[in-house]
C-alpha positions in Angstrom: 13.4 -7.7 12.2 12.1 -11.2 10.8 11.8 -10.4 6.9 10.6 -13.3 4.3 13.8 -14.4 2.2 15.1 -12.0 0.0 13.1 -9.2 1.7 15.8 -6.2 2.1 15.5 -4.3 5.8 15.1 -0.4 5.5 17.9 1.3 7.0 18.0 4.7 9.4 14.8 4.3 11.2 13.5 7.9 12.2 10.3 9.2 13.6 8.8 11.8 11.0 5.3 13.8 10.7 2.6 12.5 8.3 2.8 15.6 6.6 6.1 15.5 5.8 5.3 11.8 4.1 2.8 13.2 2.2 5.0 16.1 0.9 7.6 13.4 0.0 4.9 12.0 -1.9 3.6 14.9 -3.7 7.5 15.5 -4.8 7.3 12.1 -6.8 4.9 13.3 -9.0 4.7 17.2 -8.7 2.3 18.9 -11.2 -0.5 16.6 -10.5 -3.6 18.7 -11.8 -7.2 17.7 -12.8 -6.9 14.4 -11.1 -6.1 13.0 -8.0 -2.6 11.8 -6.8 -2.8 8.1 -7.1 -0.5 6.5 -4.4 -0.1 3.0 -3.6 0.3 1.3 0.1 1.5 -2.0 0.0 2.8 -4.7 2.7 2.5 -8.1 3.7 -0.3 -9.0 5.5 -1.0 -7.9 9.0 1.7 -5.5 8.6 -0.7 -2.2 9.2 -1.6 -1.2 5.2 -5.1 -0.7 6.5 -4.2 1.2 9.4 -1.8 3.7 7.5 -3.6 4.6 5.1 -7.1 5.4 7.5 -4.5 7.5 8.9 -3.3 9.4 5.7 -7.1 9.6 4.7 -7.4 11.5 7.7 -4.8 13.6 7.5 -5.3 14.8 3.5 -8.5 16.2 3.5 -10.7 15.3 0.4 -8.9 11.9 0.0 -10.2 8.5 -0.3 -9.1 4.8 0.2 -9.3 1.7 -2.8 -8.8 -1.6 -1.2 -7.2 -4.1 -3.7 -9.0 -6.6 -1.2 -12.7 -5.5 -2.3 -11.5 -6.4 -6.3 -9.9 -9.6 -4.9 -13.1 -10.8 -2.9 -13.7 -14.3 -4.9 -11.6 -13.6 -7.6 -7.9 -14.2 -7.4 -5.0 -12.9 -4.4 -2.5 -11.0 -7.2 -4.4 -11.7 -10.8 -6.7 -8.2 -10.6 -4.4 -6.0 -11.6 -6.4 -5.6 -15.3 -9.6 -4.9 -13.2 -8.3 -2.5 -11.1 -6.4 -0.6 -13.7 -9.8 -0.5 -16.1 -12.1 0.3 -13.7 -10.2 2.1 -10.8 -7.3 3.7 -12.1 -7.9 4.8 -15.5 -11.3 6.9 -14.3 -9.3 8.5 -11.8 -6.8 9.3 -14.2 -9.2 11.1 -16.3 -10.4 13.0 -13.6 -13.6 11.3 -13.3 -15.4 9.4 -10.7 -15.3 5.9 -10.0 -18.4 3.5 -9.4 -17.3 -0.2 -9.4 -19.3 -3.2 -8.7 -16.6 -6.1 -9.7 -17.6 -9.3 -11.2 -16.9 -11.6 -8.8 -19.4 -9.5 -6.3 -22.4 -9.8 -8.5 -21.7 -13.8 -9.3 -21.5 -14.3 -5.2 -24.3 -11.4 -4.1 -21.7 -9.0 -2.2 -23.3 -6.0 -1.6 -22.0 -2.3 -2.6 -19.9 -0.8 -4.7 -16.7 0.5 -5.3 -16.8 4.5 -5.1 -14.5 7.5 -5.6 -16.3 10.7 -5.6 -14.8 12.8 -8.3 -12.5 15.6 -7.4 -10.4 13.9 -4.8 -7.0 15.3 -3.6 -5.4 12.2 -3.1 -7.2 8.5 -3.4 -4.7 5.7 -1.4 -4.8 2.6 -3.5 -4.5 -0.1 0.2 -2.9 -3.4 -0.8 -0.7 -6.5 -0.6 1.0 -6.7 -4.1 -0.1 -2.9 -5.5 3.2 -2.2 -6.1 4.1 -3.9 -9.6 5.5 -3.3 -13.0 2.3 -4.2 -14.7 0.6 -0.7 -13.0 3.8 1.5 -12.6 2.2 3.8 -14.8 -0.8 4.4 -13.2 1.1 5.2 -9.7 2.5 8.2 -8.3 3.8 7.4 -6.0 4.2 4.6 -3.2 4.8 3.1 0.4 6.2 -0.3 1.4 5.1 -0.9 4.9 7.5 -3.0 6.2 7.5 -5.1 9.4 8.4 -8.0 11.5 7.0 -11.0 10.7 6.4 -12.8 14.4 4.2 -9.5 14.6 2.3 -9.7 11.7 1.3 -13.4 12.2 0.5 -13.0 15.9 -1.9 -9.9 14.1 -3.5 -12.2 11.9 -3.9 -14.8 14.0 -5.8 -12.0 16.3 -7.8 -10.7 13.4 -8.9 -14.2 11.5 -8.4 -16.9 14.0 -6.2 -20.0 13.7 -8.3 -22.9 12.5 -7.4 -25.6 10.2 -9.3 -24.0 7.2 -7.2 -20.7 8.3 -4.1 -22.3 8.2 -4.7 -23.3 4.7 -5.8 -20.5 3.5 -2.6 -18.6 4.9 -0.5 -21.4 3.3 -2.2 -21.1 -0.3 -1.7 -17.5 -0.2 2.1 -17.5 0.5 2.5 -20.0 -2.4 1.3 -17.1 -4.4 2.5 -14.3 -2.4 6.2 -15.2 -2.2 7.6 -15.6 -5.5 5.1 -12.5 -6.7 7.1 -10.4 -4.0 10.5 -11.3 -5.1 9.6 -11.1 -8.3 8.3 -7.5 -7.9 10.3 -6.2 -5.0 8.3 -3.2 -3.8 10.6 -2.5 -0.9 13.2 -1.6 -3.3 11.2 0.6 -5.1 8.7 2.2 -2.8 8.8 6.2 -2.5 8.6 5.7 1.3 9.1 2.7 3.4 7.4 2.6 6.5 7.5 0.7 9.7 4.6 -1.1 10.6 6.5 -3.1 13.7 8.7 -0.9 16.1 9.8 0.3 19.1 10.4 3.7 18.5 8.4 6.1 20.4 5.9 8.1 18.2 2.4 9.5 18.1 0.6 7.4 15.4 -1.6 9.7 14.8 0.2 12.6 13.4 3.7 10.8 12.9 4.9 7.4 11.2 8.9 6.0 11.5 10.4 5.4 8.1 13.5 4.4 6.8 15.4 4.3 3.6 15.8 1.6 1.1 18.5 1.1 -1.8 17.2 4.0 -4.0 17.0 6.5 -0.9 19.1 8.7 0.8 18.6 11.9 3.2 18.9 15.0 2.7 20.7 18.1 4.6 17.6 18.0 6.9 17.5 14.3 7.6 14.7 13.9 4.5 14.0 10.8 2.9 14.7 11.5 -0.9 15.4 9.5 -3.9 18.9 9.1 -4.8 18.1 6.5 -7.9 15.6 5.9 -10.2 17.1 2.3 -10.5 
């Protein structure tokens, strides 16, 4: 697997049921009541974050997805933590609904609103950079989606094209992403590391390929568990 310099590849990749991943995420913060469990789904562009978040939403009744790209739209690549905290995470932790129209949407006539109904069971917060120290107190559990850079770049070209303007956009993004990720190291602290690129045979509608990061190990039944809080 080709990764950016400094990123550690997870070990022990294996196929598990989505239900087991959800169980592991709930175990990270047991006893959450009167509000949703808040789970971060992070990974680089093209890793498969949105696809996994949508599968998890479908697997957990009463769960919803928030995309950080919606908050970052016409705002900034990574400088949106405060907006997310005040207008999404704080209301969720208070057990209330979310109804937020980011300032950039207003300024640029962006339609719609970011909305999460009260009473959600789990809220999946999906986006590059969501696993960060700044927001750790608001996030109950997390997933890092790790994938091969060659495959991720192919997916991005398929999705966004390969024009000169797009290449400039990617270069500008990486100037911010690379030092940000090396500082936060989400692959080391995530509750679960999932494979966005894998050769292991599995049914993606009900299964996911997971591995162990530096703070994880397997229990006697081969399940992922936290072995260190460092």
